[in-house]
SETOR-164463 format. One record per residue (C-alpha): residue number from 1; residue in one letter; z, x, y. Coordinates in steps of 0.5 Angstrom, whole numbers, plus 500, padded with zeros to 3 digits. Each point is the difference from the previous one (the first is absolute). Last residue first. Example, Ala and Ser with C-alpha at 12.3 -4.5 7.8 and 13.67 -1.06 7.14 Angstrom:
# residues 2
node k = 2 | r = S | up = 514 | east = 527 | north = 498
node k = 1 | r = A | up = 502 | east = 498 | north = 493
This chain:
# residues 69
node k = 69 | r = G | up = 527 | east = 539 | north = 495
node k = 68 | r = L | up = 497 | east = 493 | north = 502
node k = 67 | r = V | up = 498 | east = 499 | north = 493
node k = 66 | r = T | up = 507 | east = 501 | north = 498
node k = 65 | r = R | up = 504 | east = 507 | north = 498
node k = 64 | r = S | up = 504 | east = 499 | north = 506
node k = 63 | r = T | up = 501 | east = 507 | north = 502
node k = 62 | r = A | up = 494 | east = 503 | north = 503
node k = 61 | r = G | up = 500 | east = 506 | north = 504
node k = 60 | r = E | up = 493 | east = 503 | north = 498
node k = 59 | r = A | up = 497 | east = 494 | north = 496
node k = 58 | r = M | up = 501 | east = 500 | north = 493
node k = 57 | r = P | up = 494 | east = 502 | north = 495
node k = 56 | r = R | up = 497 | east = 495 | north = 497
node k = 55 | r = K | up = 502 | east = 498 | north = 493
node k = 54 | r = R | up = 500 | east = 492 | north = 500
node k = 53 | r = S | up = 493 | east = 501 | north = 503
node k = 52 | r = F | up = 497 | east = 496 | north = 505
node k = 51 | r = A | up = 500 | east = 506 | north = 505
node k = 50 | r = G | up = 495 | east = 503 | north = 495
node k = 49 | r = L | up = 495 | east = 495 | north = 502
node k = 48 | r = D | up = 495 | east = 505 | north = 503
node k = 47 | r = V | up = 495 | east = 497 | north = 504
node k = 46 | r = V | up = 493 | east = 502 | north = 500
node k = 45 | r = L | up = 495 | east = 499 | north = 506
node k = 44 | r = G | up = 494 | east = 497 | north = 498
node k = 43 | r = T | up = 500 | east = 496 | north = 506
node k = 42 | r = H | up = 498 | east = 493 | north = 498
node k = 41 | r = E | up = 503 | east = 499 | north = 493
node k = 40 | r = G | up = 505 | east = 505 | north = 501
node k = 39 | r = T | up = 501 | east = 505 | north = 494
node k = 38 | r = C | up = 507 | east = 499 | north = 496
node k = 37 | r = R | up = 504 | east = 505 | north = 497
node k = 36 | r = L | up = 505 | east = 499 | north = 495
node k = 35 | r = P | up = 506 | east = 505 | north = 498
node k = 34 | r = D | up = 500 | east = 504 | north = 494
node k = 33 | r = R | up = 507 | east = 500 | north = 497
node k = 32 | r = D | up = 503 | east = 494 | north = 503
node k = 31 | r = H | up = 493 | east = 496 | north = 500
node k = 30 | r = D | up = 500 | east = 501 | north = 492
node k = 29 | r = H | up = 494 | east = 496 | north = 499
node k = 28 | r = G | up = 501 | east = 495 | north = 494
node k = 27 | r = A | up = 495 | east = 494 | north = 502
node k = 26 | r = E | up = 506 | east = 496 | north = 503
node k = 25 | r = I | up = 501 | east = 507 | north = 504
node k = 24 | r = R | up = 492 | east = 500 | north = 502
node k = 23 | r = A | up = 500 | east = 492 | north = 502
node k = 22 | r = V | up = 507 | east = 500 | north = 504
node k = 21 | r = L | up = 498 | east = 506 | north = 504
node k = 20 | r = T | up = 493 | east = 498 | north = 501
node k = 19 | r = A | up = 502 | east = 493 | north = 502
node k = 18 | r = L | up = 506 | east = 503 | north = 505
node k = 17 | r = F | up = 495 | east = 505 | north = 503
node k = 16 | r = R | up = 495 | east = 494 | north = 501
node k = 15 | r = G | up = 505 | east = 495 | north = 503
node k = 14 | r = A | up = 502 | east = 506 | north = 505
node k = 13 | r = P | up = 493 | east = 501 | north = 502
node k = 12 | r = P | up = 499 | east = 492 | north = 501
node k = 11 | r = A | up = 507 | east = 499 | north = 504
node k = 10 | r = N | up = 500 | east = 506 | north = 505
node k = 9 | r = K | up = 495 | east = 496 | north = 505
node k = 8 | r = F | up = 504 | east = 494 | north = 500
node k = 7 | r = Q | up = 506 | east = 504 | north = 500
node k = 6 | r = N | up = 498 | east = 503 | north = 507
node k = 5 | r = G | up = 498 | east = 493 | north = 503
node k = 4 | r = S | up = 507 | east = 498 | north = 499
node k = 3 | r = T | up = 504 | east = 496 | north = 494
node k = 2 | r = G | up = 495 | east = 501 | north = 495
node k = 1 | r = M | up = 502 | east = 497 | north = 493
């Protein structure tokens, strides 16, 4: 659900990223060991989805151990 113009612009690629993650993980891909990358449909830019890995490195100084940390 978009809450502003910015979110409406972000929704399509975010949906594609999540759909790719779900489909590949359900097919047996180990995203934690080998993070997925998506190529932009219109730009051709590669986006590393490693930020969505449970084993991603923690941000410097992060202590909350949450998605925000």
